[in-house]
PyMOL CGO cylinders between C-alpha atoms (Angstrom):
from pymol import cmd
from pymol.cgo import CYLINDER

trace = [
    CYLINDER, -2.58, 17.37, -10.94, -2.39, 13.93, -9.48, 0.3, 1, 1, 1, 1, 1, 1,
    CYLINDER, -2.39, 13.93, -9.48, 0.13, 14.97, -6.47, 0.3, 1, 1, 1, 1, 1, 1,
    CYLINDER, 0.13, 14.97, -6.47, -2.40, 17.76, -5.41, 0.3, 1, 1, 1, 1, 1, 1,
    CYLINDER, -2.40, 17.76, -5.41, -5.31, 15.09, -5.53, 0.3, 1, 1, 1, 1, 1, 1,
    CYLINDER, -5.31, 15.09, -5.53, -3.27, 12.59, -3.48, 0.3, 1, 1, 1, 1, 1, 1,
    CYLINDER, -3.27, 12.59, -3.48, -2.23, 15.26, -0.92, 0.3, 1, 1, 1, 1, 1, 1,
    CYLINDER, -2.23, 15.26, -0.92, -5.92, 16.33, -0.46, 0.3, 1, 1, 1, 1, 1, 1,
    CYLINDER, -5.92, 16.33, -0.46, -7.93, 12.91, -0.66, 0.3, 1, 1, 1, 1, 1, 1,
    CYLINDER, -7.93, 12.91, -0.66, -5.54, 9.98, -0.13, 0.3, 1, 1, 1, 1, 1, 1,
    CYLINDER, -5.54, 9.98, -0.13, -4.33, 9.08, 3.45, 0.3, 1, 1, 1, 1, 1, 1,
    CYLINDER, -4.33, 9.08, 3.45, -1.34, 6.90, 3.00, 0.3, 1, 1, 1, 1, 1, 1,
    CYLINDER, -1.34, 6.90, 3.00, 0.13, 5.32, 6.39, 0.3, 1, 1, 1, 1, 1, 1,
    CYLINDER, 0.13, 5.32, 6.39, 2.73, 2.64, 7.47, 0.3, 1, 1, 1, 1, 1, 1,
    CYLINDER, 2.73, 2.64, 7.47, 1.47, -0.43, 8.80, 0.3, 1, 1, 1, 1, 1, 1,
    CYLINDER, 1.47, -0.43, 8.80, 3.26, -3.46, 10.26, 0.3, 1, 1, 1, 1, 1, 1,
    CYLINDER, 3.26, -3.46, 10.26, 1.74, -6.84, 9.36, 0.3, 1, 1, 1, 1, 1, 1,
    CYLINDER, 1.74, -6.84, 9.36, 1.52, -8.43, 12.73, 0.3, 1, 1, 1, 1, 1, 1,
    CYLINDER, 1.52, -8.43, 12.73, -0.81, -11.97, 11.38, 0.3, 1, 1, 1, 1, 1, 1,
    CYLINDER, -0.81, -11.97, 11.38, -1.19, -13.33, 8.22, 0.3, 1, 1, 1, 1, 1, 1,
    CYLINDER, -1.19, -13.33, 8.22, -3.20, -16.26, 7.04, 0.3, 1, 1, 1, 1, 1, 1,
    CYLINDER, -3.20, -16.26, 7.04, -5.02, -17.57, 3.88, 0.3, 1, 1, 1, 1, 1, 1,
    CYLINDER, -5.02, -17.57, 3.88, -8.24, -16.64, 3.00, 0.3, 1, 1, 1, 1, 1, 1,
    CYLINDER, -8.24, -16.64, 3.00, -10.39, -19.82, 3.40, 0.3, 1, 1, 1, 1, 1, 1,
    CYLINDER, -10.39, -19.82, 3.40, -12.64, -18.96, 0.28, 0.3, 1, 1, 1, 1, 1, 1,
    CYLINDER, -12.64, -18.96, 0.28, -10.13, -17.72, -2.14, 0.3, 1, 1, 1, 1, 1, 1,
    CYLINDER, -10.13, -17.72, -2.14, -6.87, -19.27, -3.56, 0.3, 1, 1, 1, 1, 1, 1,
    CYLINDER, -6.87, -19.27, -3.56, -5.00, -15.86, -4.25, 0.3, 1, 1, 1, 1, 1, 1,
    CYLINDER, -5.00, -15.86, -4.25, -5.95, -14.10, -1.16, 0.3, 1, 1, 1, 1, 1, 1,
    CYLINDER, -5.95, -14.10, -1.16, -4.44, -13.38, 2.40, 0.3, 1, 1, 1, 1, 1, 1,
    CYLINDER, -4.44, -13.38, 2.40, -5.95, -12.12, 5.42, 0.3, 1, 1, 1, 1, 1, 1,
    CYLINDER, -5.95, -12.12, 5.42, -3.64, -9.70, 7.03, 0.3, 1, 1, 1, 1, 1, 1,
    CYLINDER, -3.64, -9.70, 7.03, -4.03, -8.28, 10.73, 0.3, 1, 1, 1, 1, 1, 1,
    CYLINDER, -4.03, -8.28, 10.73, -2.09, -4.92, 10.74, 0.3, 1, 1, 1, 1, 1, 1,
    CYLINDER, -2.09, -4.92, 10.74, -0.88, -2.71, 13.55, 0.3, 1, 1, 1, 1, 1, 1,
    CYLINDER, -0.88, -2.71, 13.55, -1.59, 0.62, 11.88, 0.3, 1, 1, 1, 1, 1, 1,
    CYLINDER, -1.59, 0.62, 11.88, -0.47, 2.79, 15.02, 0.3, 1, 1, 1, 1, 1, 1,
    CYLINDER, -0.47, 2.79, 15.02, -3.80, 3.78, 16.23, 0.3, 1, 1, 1, 1, 1, 1,
    CYLINDER, -3.80, 3.78, 16.23, -3.75, 1.26, 19.02, 0.3, 1, 1, 1, 1, 1, 1,
    CYLINDER, -3.75, 1.26, 19.02, -6.46, -1.01, 17.25, 0.3, 1, 1, 1, 1, 1, 1,
    CYLINDER, -6.46, -1.01, 17.25, -5.75, -3.98, 14.90, 0.3, 1, 1, 1, 1, 1, 1,
    CYLINDER, -5.75, -3.98, 14.90, -6.94, -3.36, 11.23, 0.3, 1, 1, 1, 1, 1, 1,
    CYLINDER, -6.94, -3.36, 11.23, -8.08, -6.41, 8.94, 0.3, 1, 1, 1, 1, 1, 1,
    CYLINDER, -8.08, -6.41, 8.94, -7.13, -6.21, 5.24, 0.3, 1, 1, 1, 1, 1, 1,
    CYLINDER, -7.13, -6.21, 5.24, -7.31, -8.87, 2.32, 0.3, 1, 1, 1, 1, 1, 1,
    CYLINDER, -7.31, -8.87, 2.32, -4.80, -8.64, -0.35, 0.3, 1, 1, 1, 1, 1, 1,
    CYLINDER, -4.80, -8.64, -0.35, -4.25, -10.95, -3.44, 0.3, 1, 1, 1, 1, 1, 1,
    CYLINDER, -4.25, -10.95, -3.44, -0.54, -11.61, -2.90, 0.3, 1, 1, 1, 1, 1, 1,
    CYLINDER, -0.54, -11.61, -2.90, -0.63, -15.32, -2.42, 0.3, 1, 1, 1, 1, 1, 1,
    CYLINDER, -0.63, -15.32, -2.42, 0.79, -15.87, -5.86, 0.3, 1, 1, 1, 1, 1, 1,
    CYLINDER, 0.79, -15.87, -5.86, 3.66, -13.45, -5.21, 0.3, 1, 1, 1, 1, 1, 1,
    CYLINDER, 3.66, -13.45, -5.21, 4.79, -13.87, -1.46, 0.3, 1, 1, 1, 1, 1, 1,
    CYLINDER, 4.79, -13.87, -1.46, 4.89, -16.53, 1.26, 0.3, 1, 1, 1, 1, 1, 1,
    CYLINDER, 4.89, -16.53, 1.26, 3.19, -15.74, 4.53, 0.3, 1, 1, 1, 1, 1, 1,
    CYLINDER, 3.19, -15.74, 4.53, 6.49, -15.72, 6.08, 0.3, 1, 1, 1, 1, 1, 1,
    CYLINDER, 6.49, -15.72, 6.08, 7.98, -12.79, 3.69, 0.3, 1, 1, 1, 1, 1, 1,
    CYLINDER, 7.98, -12.79, 3.69, 5.06, -10.61, 4.54, 0.3, 1, 1, 1, 1, 1, 1,
    CYLINDER, 5.06, -10.61, 4.54, 4.73, -11.22, 8.20, 0.3, 1, 1, 1, 1, 1, 1,
    CYLINDER, 4.73, -11.22, 8.20, 6.51, -8.43, 10.04, 0.3, 1, 1, 1, 1, 1, 1,
    CYLINDER, 6.51, -8.43, 10.04, 6.57, -6.00, 7.00, 0.3, 1, 1, 1, 1, 1, 1,
    CYLINDER, 6.57, -6.00, 7.00, 6.19, -2.53, 7.47, 0.3, 1, 1, 1, 1, 1, 1,
    CYLINDER, 6.19, -2.53, 7.47, 3.62, -1.77, 4.41, 0.3, 1, 1, 1, 1, 1, 1,
    CYLINDER, 3.62, -1.77, 4.41, 1.98, 1.32, 2.94, 0.3, 1, 1, 1, 1, 1, 1,
    CYLINDER, 1.98, 1.32, 2.94, -1.66, 1.07, 3.81, 0.3, 1, 1, 1, 1, 1, 1,
    CYLINDER, -1.66, 1.07, 3.81, -4.42, 3.08, 2.05, 0.3, 1, 1, 1, 1, 1, 1,
    CYLINDER, -4.42, 3.08, 2.05, -5.60, 4.38, 5.51, 0.3, 1, 1, 1, 1, 1, 1,
    CYLINDER, -5.60, 4.38, 5.51, -8.94, 6.16, 4.45, 0.3, 1, 1, 1, 1, 1, 1,
    CYLINDER, -8.94, 6.16, 4.45, -10.29, 3.73, 2.16, 0.3, 1, 1, 1, 1, 1, 1,
    CYLINDER, -10.29, 3.73, 2.16, -13.89, 2.61, 2.50, 0.3, 1, 1, 1, 1, 1, 1,
    CYLINDER, -13.89, 2.61, 2.50, -14.20, -0.94, 3.94, 0.3, 1, 1, 1, 1, 1, 1,
    CYLINDER, -14.20, -0.94, 3.94, -15.37, -3.56, 1.29, 0.3, 1, 1, 1, 1, 1, 1,
    CYLINDER, -15.37, -3.56, 1.29, -15.94, -7.38, 1.85, 0.3, 1, 1, 1, 1, 1, 1,
    CYLINDER, -15.94, -7.38, 1.85, -14.00, -9.43, -0.08, 0.3, 1, 1, 1, 1, 1, 1,
    CYLINDER, -14.00, -9.43, -0.08, -15.24, -13.08, -0.18, 0.3, 1, 1, 1, 1, 1, 1,
    CYLINDER, -15.24, -13.08, -0.18, -17.03, -12.69, 3.09, 0.3, 1, 1, 1, 1, 1, 1,
    CYLINDER, -17.03, -12.69, 3.09, -14.21, -10.91, 4.91, 0.3, 1, 1, 1, 1, 1, 1,
    CYLINDER, -14.21, -10.91, 4.91, -14.24, -7.39, 5.62, 0.3, 1, 1, 1, 1, 1, 1,
    CYLINDER, -14.24, -7.39, 5.62, -11.26, -5.42, 4.38, 0.3, 1, 1, 1, 1, 1, 1,
    CYLINDER, -11.26, -5.42, 4.38, -10.55, -2.13, 6.16, 0.3, 1, 1, 1, 1, 1, 1,
    CYLINDER, -10.55, -2.13, 6.16, -7.89, -0.62, 3.68, 0.3, 1, 1, 1, 1, 1, 1,
    CYLINDER, -7.89, -0.62, 3.68, -5.51, -1.92, 1.00, 0.3, 1, 1, 1, 1, 1, 1,
    CYLINDER, -5.51, -1.92, 1.00, -1.90, -2.13, 0.72, 0.3, 1, 1, 1, 1, 1, 1,
    CYLINDER, -1.90, -2.13, 0.72, 0.17, -0.64, -1.86, 0.3, 1, 1, 1, 1, 1, 1,
    CYLINDER, 0.17, -0.64, -1.86, 2.43, -2.91, -4.42, 0.3, 1, 1, 1, 1, 1, 1,
    CYLINDER, 2.43, -2.91, -4.42, 4.19, -2.22, -7.38, 0.3, 1, 1, 1, 1, 1, 1,
    CYLINDER, 4.19, -2.22, -7.38, 3.81, -4.62, -10.22, 0.3, 1, 1, 1, 1, 1, 1,
    CYLINDER, 3.81, -4.62, -10.22, 5.26, -5.16, -14.11, 0.3, 1, 1, 1, 1, 1, 1,
    CYLINDER, 5.26, -5.16, -14.11, 4.28, -7.63, -16.45, 0.3, 1, 1, 1, 1, 1, 1,
    CYLINDER, 4.28, -7.63, -16.45, 7.58, -9.85, -17.95, 0.3, 1, 1, 1, 1, 1, 1,
    CYLINDER, 7.58, -9.85, -17.95, 8.18, -12.20, -20.23, 0.3, 1, 1, 1, 1, 1, 1,
    CYLINDER, 8.18, -12.20, -20.23, 5.45, -14.64, -21.38, 0.3, 1, 1, 1, 1, 1, 1,
    CYLINDER, 5.45, -14.64, -21.38, 3.03, -12.41, -19.42, 0.3, 1, 1, 1, 1, 1, 1,
    CYLINDER, 3.03, -12.41, -19.42, 4.51, -13.41, -15.98, 0.3, 1, 1, 1, 1, 1, 1,
    CYLINDER, 4.51, -13.41, -15.98, 3.82, -10.79, -13.46, 0.3, 1, 1, 1, 1, 1, 1,
    CYLINDER, 3.82, -10.79, -13.46, 6.11, -9.50, -10.93, 0.3, 1, 1, 1, 1, 1, 1,
    CYLINDER, 6.11, -9.50, -10.93, 4.78, -7.74, -7.77, 0.3, 1, 1, 1, 1, 1, 1,
    CYLINDER, 4.78, -7.74, -7.77, 6.45, -6.00, -4.79, 0.3, 1, 1, 1, 1, 1, 1,
    CYLINDER, 6.45, -6.00, -4.79, 4.91, -4.44, -1.94, 0.3, 1, 1, 1, 1, 1, 1,
    CYLINDER, 4.91, -4.44, -1.94, 6.19, -0.97, -0.62, 0.3, 1, 1, 1, 1, 1, 1,
    CYLINDER, 6.19, -0.97, -0.62, 8.11, -1.54, 2.36, 0.3, 1, 1, 1, 1, 1, 1,
    CYLINDER, 8.11, -1.54, 2.36, 9.43, 1.22, 4.98, 0.3, 1, 1, 1, 1, 1, 1,
    CYLINDER, 9.43, 1.22, 4.98, 11.31, -0.80, 7.49, 0.3, 1, 1, 1, 1, 1, 1,
    CYLINDER, 11.31, -0.80, 7.49, 12.63, 2.24, 9.16, 0.3, 1, 1, 1, 1, 1, 1,
    CYLINDER, 12.63, 2.24, 9.16, 9.27, 3.84, 9.76, 0.3, 1, 1, 1, 1, 1, 1,
    CYLINDER, 9.27, 3.84, 9.76, 6.96, 3.30, 12.73, 0.3, 1, 1, 1, 1, 1, 1,
    CYLINDER, 6.96, 3.30, 12.73, 3.17, 2.03, 12.28, 0.3, 1, 1, 1, 1, 1, 1,
    CYLINDER, 3.17, 2.03, 12.28, 0.79, 5.34, 11.68, 0.3, 1, 1, 1, 1, 1, 1,
    CYLINDER, 0.79, 5.34, 11.68, 3.67, 7.27, 10.13, 0.3, 1, 1, 1, 1, 1, 1,
    CYLINDER, 3.67, 7.27, 10.13, 2.22, 9.42, 7.15, 0.3, 1, 1, 1, 1, 1, 1,
    CYLINDER, 2.22, 9.42, 7.15, 3.28, 8.44, 3.68, 0.3, 1, 1, 1, 1, 1, 1,
    CYLINDER, 3.28, 8.44, 3.68, 3.51, 11.68, 1.86, 0.3, 1, 1, 1, 1, 1, 1,
    CYLINDER, 3.51, 11.68, 1.86, 4.89, 13.50, -1.51, 0.3, 1, 1, 1, 1, 1, 1,
    CYLINDER, 4.89, 13.50, -1.51, 8.24, 15.16, -1.44, 0.3, 1, 1, 1, 1, 1, 1,
    CYLINDER, 8.24, 15.16, -1.44, 7.46, 18.78, -0.16, 0.3, 1, 1, 1, 1, 1, 1,
    CYLINDER, 7.46, 18.78, -0.16, 3.98, 17.71, 1.39, 0.3, 1, 1, 1, 1, 1, 1,
    CYLINDER, 3.98, 17.71, 1.39, 3.55, 18.47, 5.22, 0.3, 1, 1, 1, 1, 1, 1,
    CYLINDER, 3.55, 18.47, 5.22, 2.81, 15.07, 6.80, 0.3, 1, 1, 1, 1, 1, 1,
    CYLINDER, 2.81, 15.07, 6.80, 0.82, 16.87, 9.51, 0.3, 1, 1, 1, 1, 1, 1,
    CYLINDER, 0.82, 16.87, 9.51, -1.92, 17.81, 7.01, 0.3, 1, 1, 1, 1, 1, 1,
    CYLINDER, -1.92, 17.81, 7.01, -4.74, 15.18, 7.80, 0.3, 1, 1, 1, 1, 1, 1,
    CYLINDER, -4.74, 15.18, 7.80, -7.34, 13.85, 5.46, 0.3, 1, 1, 1, 1, 1, 1,
    CYLINDER, -7.34, 13.85, 5.46, -10.72, 13.29, 7.13, 0.3, 1, 1, 1, 1, 1, 1,
    CYLINDER, -10.72, 13.29, 7.13, -12.77, 11.94, 4.13, 0.3, 1, 1, 1, 1, 1, 1,
    CYLINDER, -12.77, 11.94, 4.13, -13.18, 8.28, 3.44, 0.3, 1, 1, 1, 1, 1, 1,
    CYLINDER, -13.18, 8.28, 3.44, -12.52, 7.50, -0.25, 0.3, 1, 1, 1, 1, 1, 1,
    CYLINDER, -12.52, 7.50, -0.25, -13.96, 4.61, -2.49, 0.3, 1, 1, 1, 1, 1, 1,
    CYLINDER, -13.96, 4.61, -2.49, -11.67, 2.56, -4.81, 0.3, 1, 1, 1, 1, 1, 1,
    CYLINDER, -11.67, 2.56, -4.81, -12.40, 4.36, -7.88, 0.3, 1, 1, 1, 1, 1, 1,
    CYLINDER, -12.40, 4.36, -7.88, -11.15, 7.70, -6.31, 0.3, 1, 1, 1, 1, 1, 1,
    CYLINDER, -11.15, 7.70, -6.31, -8.10, 6.01, -5.24, 0.3, 1, 1, 1, 1, 1, 1,
    CYLINDER, -8.10, 6.01, -5.24, -7.30, 4.60, -8.69, 0.3, 1, 1, 1, 1, 1, 1,
    CYLINDER, -7.30, 4.60, -8.69, -8.10, 8.07, -10.44, 0.3, 1, 1, 1, 1, 1, 1,
    CYLINDER, -8.10, 8.07, -10.44, -4.43, 9.01, -8.96, 0.3, 1, 1, 1, 1, 1, 1,
    CYLINDER, -4.43, 9.01, -8.96, -1.77, 7.38, -10.90, 0.3, 1, 1, 1, 1, 1, 1,
    CYLINDER, -1.77, 7.38, -10.90, 1.14, 6.04, -9.06, 0.3, 1, 1, 1, 1, 1, 1,
    CYLINDER, 1.14, 6.04, -9.06, 3.98, 4.46, -10.84, 0.3, 1, 1, 1, 1, 1, 1,
    CYLINDER, 3.98, 4.46, -10.84, 7.33, 2.91, -10.16, 0.3, 1, 1, 1, 1, 1, 1,
    CYLINDER, 7.33, 2.91, -10.16, 10.25, 4.86, -12.25, 0.3, 1, 1, 1, 1, 1, 1,
    CYLINDER, 10.25, 4.86, -12.25, 13.88, 4.15, -11.73, 0.3, 1, 1, 1, 1, 1, 1,
    CYLINDER, 13.88, 4.15, -11.73, 13.12, 2.13, -8.71, 0.3, 1, 1, 1, 1, 1, 1,
    CYLINDER, 13.12, 2.13, -8.71, 11.23, 5.01, -6.96, 0.3, 1, 1, 1, 1, 1, 1,
    CYLINDER, 11.23, 5.01, -6.96, 7.64, 5.50, -6.36, 0.3, 1, 1, 1, 1, 1, 1,
    CYLINDER, 7.64, 5.50, -6.36, 6.13, 8.30, -7.95, 0.3, 1, 1, 1, 1, 1, 1,
    CYLINDER, 6.13, 8.30, -7.95, 2.87, 10.30, -8.11, 0.3, 1, 1, 1, 1, 1, 1,
    CYLINDER, 2.87, 10.30, -8.11, 3.26, 12.63, -11.05, 0.3, 1, 1, 1, 1, 1, 1,
    CYLINDER, 3.26, 12.63, -11.05, 6.71, 14.13, -10.91, 0.3, 1, 1, 1, 1, 1, 1,
    CYLINDER, 6.71, 14.13, -10.91, 6.86, 13.81, -7.12, 0.3, 1, 1, 1, 1, 1, 1,
    CYLINDER, 6.86, 13.81, -7.12, 8.53, 10.98, -5.16, 0.3, 1, 1, 1, 1, 1, 1,
    CYLINDER, 8.53, 10.98, -5.16, 6.43, 9.04, -2.23, 0.3, 1, 1, 1, 1, 1, 1,
    CYLINDER, 6.43, 9.04, -2.23, 8.59, 9.17, 1.20, 0.3, 1, 1, 1, 1, 1, 1,
    CYLINDER, 8.59, 9.17, 1.20, 7.93, 8.61, 4.64, 0.3, 1, 1, 1, 1, 1, 1,
    CYLINDER, 7.93, 8.61, 4.64, 9.93, 10.08, 7.77, 0.3, 1, 1, 1, 1, 1, 1,
    CYLINDER, 9.93, 10.08, 7.77, 12.09, 11.81, 5.18, 0.3, 1, 1, 1, 1, 1, 1,
    CYLINDER, 12.09, 11.81, 5.18, 13.27, 8.89, 3.21, 0.3, 1, 1, 1, 1, 1, 1,
    CYLINDER, 13.27, 8.89, 3.21, 12.03, 7.80, -0.19, 0.3, 1, 1, 1, 1, 1, 1,
    CYLINDER, 12.03, 7.80, -0.19, 10.88, 4.32, -1.05, 0.3, 1, 1, 1, 1, 1, 1,
    CYLINDER, 10.88, 4.32, -1.05, 13.22, 2.24, -3.17, 0.3, 1, 1, 1, 1, 1, 1,
    CYLINDER, 13.22, 2.24, -3.17, 11.91, -0.56, -5.15, 0.3, 1, 1, 1, 1, 1, 1,
    CYLINDER, 11.91, -0.56, -5.15, 14.26, -3.81, -5.48, 0.3, 1, 1, 1, 1, 1, 1,
    CYLINDER, 14.26, -3.81, -5.48, 12.20, -5.89, -7.91, 0.3, 1, 1, 1, 1, 1, 1,
    CYLINDER, 12.20, -5.89, -7.91, 9.86, -3.42, -9.87, 0.3, 1, 1, 1, 1, 1, 1,
    CYLINDER, 9.86, -3.42, -9.87, 12.06, -0.58, -11.15, 0.3, 1, 1, 1, 1, 1, 1,
    CYLINDER, 12.06, -0.58, -11.15, 9.30, 0.20, -13.70, 0.3, 1, 1, 1, 1, 1, 1,
    CYLINDER, 9.30, 0.20, -13.70, 5.62, -0.38, -13.31, 0.3, 1, 1, 1, 1, 1, 1,
    CYLINDER, 5.62, -0.38, -13.31, 2.41, 0.45, -12.00, 0.3, 1, 1, 1, 1, 1, 1,
    CYLINDER, 2.41, 0.45, -12.00, 1.57, 1.04, -8.11, 0.3, 1, 1, 1, 1, 1, 1,
    CYLINDER, 1.57, 1.04, -8.11, -1.77, 0.11, -6.88, 0.3, 1, 1, 1, 1, 1, 1,
]
cmd.load_cgo(trace, "trace")
């Protein structure tokens, strides 16, 4: 079951974007510095340039795949990935919305309804393992299987992508 796989293998955490800049070697990539609640800054790379300005992302509390193996993206080491919902619209135009948790503190565990947020995930995972767990937006909610993603007891609500994929 996808929800059991998520609970056992994938560590999702809230992280605040504290610095953002355009990637010098890629038109569609941002380099984001995050406060992940650990006391150390974390750098990730994301392909959000076509969908968000730097000002729109700066200060957002996003959902981070905390235990994703580091990967070099155009020469910059990315230590995680943020979650965003997406859908294709008219004429193939894509809409993307980051999962945002303004009510939650950096480091807060993002879980499925009924999951114990204290259960920790120790293993690093690769991107294929992450994408083996289908996440989707349905009815403006973030779902894995039939269960809703939440943090600190509050479910995520999506405004721009009510139906689509999350990755």
